[in-house]
Every structure is written in structure tokens, then in C-alpha cells.
C-alpha positions as CSV (number, residue, x, y, z in Angstrom):
1,M,27.6,-13.7,-9.0
2,E,29.9,-14.4,-5.8
3,R,28.3,-15.8,-2.8
4,V,25.9,-13.1,-0.9
5,R,24.6,-13.6,2.1
6,L,21.6,-11.7,2.3
7,I,17.9,-10.8,4.1
8,I,15.0,-10.1,2.2
9,V,12.4,-7.8,4.0
10,D,9.3,-7.3,2.3
11,D,5.5,-7.5,4.2
12,D,3.9,-9.1,0.8
13,Q,4.8,-12.7,1.5
14,A,4.2,-13.4,-3.0
15,I,7.1,-10.9,-3.1
16,R,9.2,-11.9,-0.4
17,Q,8.9,-16.0,-2.4
18,G,9.4,-14.2,-5.8
19,L,12.2,-12.2,-5.0
20,R,14.0,-15.4,-3.0
21,A,13.6,-17.6,-6.0
22,L,15.3,-14.6,-8.0
23,V,18.5,-14.4,-5.6
24,E,18.6,-17.9,-5.0
25,A,18.8,-18.7,-8.8
26,L,21.9,-15.8,-8.8
27,G,23.9,-18.0,-6.7
28,A,23.1,-15.7,-3.4
29,E,22.4,-17.3,0.1
30,V,19.1,-16.5,1.7
31,L,20.0,-16.1,5.4
32,A,16.1,-14.8,6.6
33,E,13.2,-13.3,5.2
34,A,11.4,-10.9,7.6
35,D,7.7,-8.8,7.3
36,N,8.4,-5.4,9.0
37,G,12.2,-3.2,9.6
38,R,12.2,-4.3,13.4
39,A,12.4,-8.1,12.6
40,C,15.2,-7.1,9.5
41,I,17.2,-4.9,12.4
42,E,17.1,-8.9,14.6
43,Q,17.8,-10.5,12.1
44,A,21.0,-8.2,10.9
45,E,22.2,-7.8,13.9
46,R,22.2,-11.9,14.5
47,L,23.2,-13.1,11.7
48,Q,25.2,-10.6,10.1
49,P,24.2,-10.1,6.4
50,E,26.2,-9.0,3.6
51,L,23.2,-7.2,2.1
52,V,20.1,-6.3,2.9
53,L,16.8,-5.8,-0.2
54,L,14.1,-3.9,1.9
55,D,11.2,-3.0,0.9
56,I,9.9,0.9,2.3
57,S,6.1,0.4,3.0
58,M,5.9,-2.3,5.6
59,P,3.6,-1.8,8.6
60,V,5.2,-1.8,12.2
61,M,8.6,-0.1,11.1
62,G,8.9,0.6,7.4
63,G,12.0,0.9,5.6
64,F,13.1,4.2,5.9
65,P,13.9,4.1,9.9
66,A,14.6,0.7,9.7
67,A,17.3,1.9,7.2
68,R,18.8,4.7,9.5
69,Q,19.2,2.1,12.2
70,L,20.5,-0.1,10.4
71,R,22.9,2.1,8.9
72,A,23.7,3.2,12.4
73,R,24.5,-0.3,14.1
74,M,26.2,-1.5,10.5
75,P,27.8,0.8,8.4
76,N,29.2,-2.1,6.6
77,L,25.9,-3.5,5.6
78,R,25.1,-2.7,2.2
79,I,21.4,-2.0,1.8
80,I,18.9,-2.2,-1.9
81,F,15.8,-0.6,-1.6
82,V,13.8,-2.8,-3.8
83,S,10.1,-0.9,-3.5
84,Q,6.6,0.1,-5.3
85,H,7.3,3.8,-5.1
86,R,9.4,5.2,-7.7
87,E,9.2,9.0,-7.4
88,R,12.1,11.5,-6.8
89,I,11.2,12.4,-2.8
90,Y,11.7,8.3,-2.3
91,I,14.9,8.1,-4.0
92,K,16.0,11.1,-2.6
93,E,14.9,10.1,0.8
94,A,17.1,7.0,0.6
95,L,20.5,8.0,-0.8
96,E,20.1,10.7,1.7
97,I,20.3,7.8,4.5
98,G,22.9,6.1,2.8
99,I,21.0,3.4,0.8
100,N,23.7,1.4,-1.8
101,G,21.0,1.0,-4.2
102,Y,17.2,1.2,-5.6
103,V,15.3,-0.7,-7.6
104,W,12.2,-0.7,-9.0
105,K,10.0,-3.6,-7.7
106,Q,8.5,-3.8,-11.2
107,A,12.1,-4.3,-13.2
108,A,13.5,-6.2,-10.5
109,A,13.8,-9.7,-12.1
110,T,15.7,-7.6,-15.0
111,E,17.8,-5.5,-12.5
112,L,18.3,-7.1,-9.5
113,N,21.6,-9.5,-10.4
114,D,23.1,-5.7,-12.0
115,A,22.0,-4.3,-8.7
116,I,23.8,-6.2,-6.3
117,Q,26.9,-7.0,-8.7
118,T,27.2,-3.3,-8.4
119,V,26.6,-2.5,-5.0
120,M,28.5,-5.4,-4.1
121,S,31.5,-4.2,-5.7
122,G,31.5,-0.6,-4.0
123,G,29.6,0.9,-6.5
124,S,25.6,2.9,-6.1
125,F,22.7,1.7,-8.2
126,V,19.6,3.3,-8.5
127,S,16.9,1.6,-10.9
128,P,16.8,3.2,-14.2
129,L,12.5,3.2,-14.2
130,A,12.6,4.3,-10.8
131,K,13.7,8.2,-11.6
132,L,10.3,8.2,-13.9
């Protein structure tokens, strides 16, 4: 993987640490972490990442409103939801917002590399397990 500059956003510190270890092992540069969507937007505007790994269910501001604001303010930013939700309604809303990828948290260890590579090369990725 080329060196991708990204922000990790999840309200669970253990999940953020796990994602950080995973993406750093893949060669990505983690610019920052955030525990809610509002902090993510502030950091993204300041740090100008190429990619945001974003949870959906968080306090203060969840992933859907954060993704809408990021998409409006930074249209070239790539966004991958990394979520515990795998129901179609979540995936449908995410795609309507215009996110680039959707990875089910439980599959992140095996799918995140492919998701990041696909998204960074201009494609879209939806976890096959998230479609169940």
C-alpha cells in the first residue's frame, strides 16, 4: 500500500488502537484519532488527510452527519465506514451520502487492506459480510 494519510474515528479507544495497529502495519500514516464526528471534522479540516476511517454510532455527532459534512466541505476526501452495523439500511444510507467504502468491524482485520487499496485507487468497497 502506498503511504496513505488518514484519521481514525471511533468512540471505543480499544477499537481505535486496533485499527491504528492494523493500518500502520499496512504502511498507512495515522495523522490523528477522534472519538466523535465533530472532532473528526475539526481534525480533517486542519490536517487534510486523504482518508477517514469512520464509525457510525458515536456520541456528540455520529458517523452519518459527520460524513455528510465532510463530503460537503472536502469532496475529494475518501471515507470508509468501519461499523458494527451490517444491515442493509445502514449500507444504503452510507452509499447515498457518497462514502467510498463500508467494512464490517468484525471483518476489518481481513478486509481493511483491500478496502483501503480499492478506495484509494478510485473504486468503492462494501464488505461482503456487511451485506448479510
